[in-house]
C-alpha positions in Angstrom: 205.6 -26.8 63.0 204.9 -30.3 61.7 204.6 -34.0 63.3 206.3 -37.3 62.2 205.7 -40.6 63.5 208.8 -42.9 63.5 208.8 -46.5 64.0 211.3 -48.3 65.9 213.9 -50.0 63.3 215.5 -52.6 66.0 214.1 -53.7 68.9 214.6 -56.3 71.9 215.1 -57.2 75.1 217.5 -58.2 77.5 218.1 -60.0 80.7 221.1 -60.6 83.3 220.7 -63.0 86.1 222.5 -62.4 89.6 225.8 -65.2 89.7 226.2 -65.2 93.3 223.2 -66.2 96.1 224.4 -64.1 99.2 222.6 -60.8 100.4 220.1 -58.9 98.6 222.4 -56.5 98.1 224.9 -58.5 96.5 222.2 -60.6 94.2 221.6 -56.8 92.9 224.4 -55.2 92.3 225.7 -58.4 90.2 222.6 -58.7 88.5 222.8 -55.1 87.3 226.5 -55.2 86.2 228.3 -52.8 84.8 229.3 -51.8 81.4 231.2 -54.8 80.9 228.4 -57.1 82.2 226.8 -59.6 79.2 223.4 -60.6 79.4 222.0 -63.9 79.7 218.7 -64.1 77.7 217.4 -62.2 74.7 214.1 -61.6 73.5 213.5 -60.1 70.0 210.1 -60.7 69.1 206.6 -61.0 70.6 206.4 -60.0 74.2 209.3 -59.0 76.4 210.2 -57.4 79.9 211.7 -54.8 81.9 212.4 -54.2 85.2 214.0 -56.0 88.3 212.9 -59.0 89.7 214.6 -60.8 93.0 213.5 -63.9 94.1 214.0 -66.3 97.2 215.7 -69.5 96.5 215.1 -72.5 97.8 217.9 -72.6 100.2 216.8 -69.1 101.3 219.5 -67.2 99.5 218.2 -64.2 96.7 218.6 -64.6 92.8 218.0 -61.4 91.3 216.9 -60.5 87.6 217.5 -57.5 85.5 215.7 -56.8 82.3 215.8 -54.0 80.1 214.5 -52.9 77.0 216.2 -51.2 73.9 214.2 -49.7 70.7 216.6 -47.6 67.7 215.1 -45.2 65.7 215.9 -43.4 62.2 214.8 -40.0 62.2 216.9 -38.9 59.2 213.5 -38.3 57.3 212.8 -35.3 58.8 216.0 -34.2 57.1 217.3 -30.4 57.7 214.4 -28.9 60.1 215.0 -28.5 64.0 213.5 -30.8 66.2 211.9 -29.0 69.0 209.9 -32.1 71.0 209.9 -35.8 71.3 207.7 -38.2 72.6 207.9 -41.9 72.6 205.0 -44.5 72.8 205.7 -48.0 73.7 203.0 -51.1 73.7 202.8 -52.9 77.2 203.3 -56.8 76.7 200.6 -59.4 77.7 203.0 -61.4 79.6 203.1 -59.7 82.9 201.7 -57.7 85.3 202.7 -53.7 85.5 204.7 -53.1 88.0 207.8 -50.5 89.3 208.6 -47.3 88.3 210.5 -46.7 85.0 212.0 -44.4 83.1 213.5 -43.9 79.4 217.4 -43.5 79.2 220.3 -43.3 76.7 221.1 -46.1 74.7 224.3 -47.1 72.4 225.2 -43.5 71.8 221.9 -43.2 70.0 223.7 -46.0 67.3 221.6 -48.9 66.2 222.5 -52.1 67.8 220.5 -54.1 64.9 219.5 -57.5 66.2 219.4 -57.9 70.0 222.1 -60.1 71.8 223.2 -60.6 75.1 226.5 -58.1 74.5 223.9 -55.7 73.9 222.9 -55.6 78.1 225.3 -52.8 78.8 223.8 -50.5 76.1 222.6 -47.9 78.8 225.7 -47.5 80.6 227.7 -44.7 80.1 230.6 -46.1 81.9 231.1 -48.2 84.4 227.6 -47.4 86.1 226.8 -44.1 84.7 223.5 -43.5 82.8 222.0 -40.5 81.2 217.9 -40.1 81.4 215.8 -39.3 78.2 212.9 -38.7 80.2 211.4 -38.2 84.0 210.4 -40.9 86.4 207.0 -42.6 85.1 205.2 -44.6 87.8 202.1 -46.0 85.3 202.2 -48.7 82.7 199.6 -49.8 80.9 199.9 -53.6 79.7 198.0 -55.4 77.0 195.3 -56.8 78.7 191.6 -57.4 78.6 191.3 -55.3 74.9 193.7 -52.5 76.2 195.8 -52.2 73.6 198.7 -51.1 76.6 199.7 -47.8 75.3 202.5 -45.6 77.2 203.6 -42.3 76.2 206.4 -40.6 78.1 207.8 -36.8 76.7 211.2 -37.1 76.5 213.6 -34.2 78.1 215.8 -32.0 76.4 218.9 -33.4 76.6 217.0 -36.4 73.8 215.9 -33.5 71.6 219.6 -32.5 71.6 220.9 -35.4 71.1 218.6 -36.1 67.9 219.1 -32.8 66.4 222.8 -33.3 66.7 223.2 -35.9 64.1 222.6 -33.3 61.3 220.3 -33.6 58.3 221.2 -37.2 57.2 222.0 -38.9 60.5 219.3 -37.9 63.1 218.7 -41.0 65.3 217.9 -42.1 68.9 218.3 -45.0 70.7 216.8 -45.6 74.2 216.5 -48.1 76.6 213.6 -48.5 79.3 214.5 -50.0 82.8 213.4 -50.0 86.6 214.1 -46.6 87.8 214.4 -47.0 91.4 216.8 -49.7 91.4 218.5 -49.8 88.0 218.7 -46.4 87.0 218.6 -45.0 90.7 220.9 -47.7 91.8 219.2 -47.3 95.1 219.9 -49.6 98.1 218.5 -52.8 98.3 217.5 -52.6 102.0 214.4 -55.6 101.4 213.3 -58.0 99.2 211.4 -56.0 96.8 209.6 -58.6 94.5 208.6 -58.5 90.9 208.6 -55.3 89.4 208.5 -56.2 86.0 206.4 -54.7 82.8 205.7 -56.3 80.1 207.0 -54.9 76.5 205.6 -55.7 73.4 208.1 -56.2 70.5 206.3 -56.1 67.5 208.2 -55.4 64.0 204.7 -54.3 62.3 200.8 -53.3 63.1 199.5 -51.1 66.0 202.0 -52.7 68.6 205.3 -50.9 67.1 207.2 -48.8 69.3 207.0 -45.0 68.0 208.4 -41.7 68.4 206.2 -38.8 67.8 208.6 -36.1 66.3 207.8 -32.0 66.5 209.8 -30.4 64.0 210.2 -26.9 61.9 212.3 -26.1 59.2 215.4 -24.2 60.0 215.8 -20.4 59.0 214.7 -16.8 60.6 213.9 -17.5 64.1 213.0 -14.2 65.8 209.6 -12.4 66.5 208.1 -10.6 63.5 205.4 -7.8 64.5 205.3 -9.6 67.9 204.6 -12.5 66.4 206.8 -15.9 67.6 209.1 -17.3 64.7 207.4 -20.7 65.9 203.6 -19.7 64.6 205.5 -18.3 61.4 205.4 -20.2 58.2 205.8 -17.7 55.5 206.7 -13.9 55.4 205.4 -12.4 52.3 204.6 -15.4 50.4 208.6 -16.6 51.3 209.2 -19.9 53.5 211.2 -19.2 56.7 213.6 -21.5 55.6 214.7 -19.6 52.8 215.0 -16.2 55.0 217.9 -15.6 56.9 216.9 -11.6 57.7 214.0 -9.3 57.5 215.1 -5.5 56.8 218.2 -6.2 57.9 217.8 -8.2 61.1 
């Protein structure tokens, strides 16, 4: 098994603000939008935000804000190896407290979005409101505060691993979105003012603040056990690398 670190090639956060001031549910649904919704503002460097935010206006109505963070990773340097596991590490920003459960979801059908734009707000949607999870719900977030770098690492699921492998030797890639789990991904009914559920996200393009993937992979080849030893623990058989072996004794 080999482990390779892949840094994000594109990054950014985008926010959409509710265009209506009315009931809680109306305000949030408008802020969350659909696969055709365009954001209002973007951040491509420094500190961005992801999460959900509900505020009371001066007139007593409600204004909602939906924030999403996007990162694209080119994994093609792994080549023909089979990816067996992936974890994502995102550095917390220093501009916001750590609040709200979050999740990693598939974005942009795993294509590079380039420089973040307001039109990228709906990249996380498969259809009008459907999303594909790339992780489980995460209940903690470490901000970059008080000397703490703010490292947040989560294991990506089998769907993410499968999609990363599906690109083949020269086109393995992932595009991920980070968003509030309860109200954005889960689209839960808004029954009360949930306030500010915002997590700061670092958007560094160099140095220790970069988002990264830790990718575990192995050369493809003979995939059966040999003398009771699992294939994942075998690099060679009789000094021949497993990538060059398709059969052993006709099997």
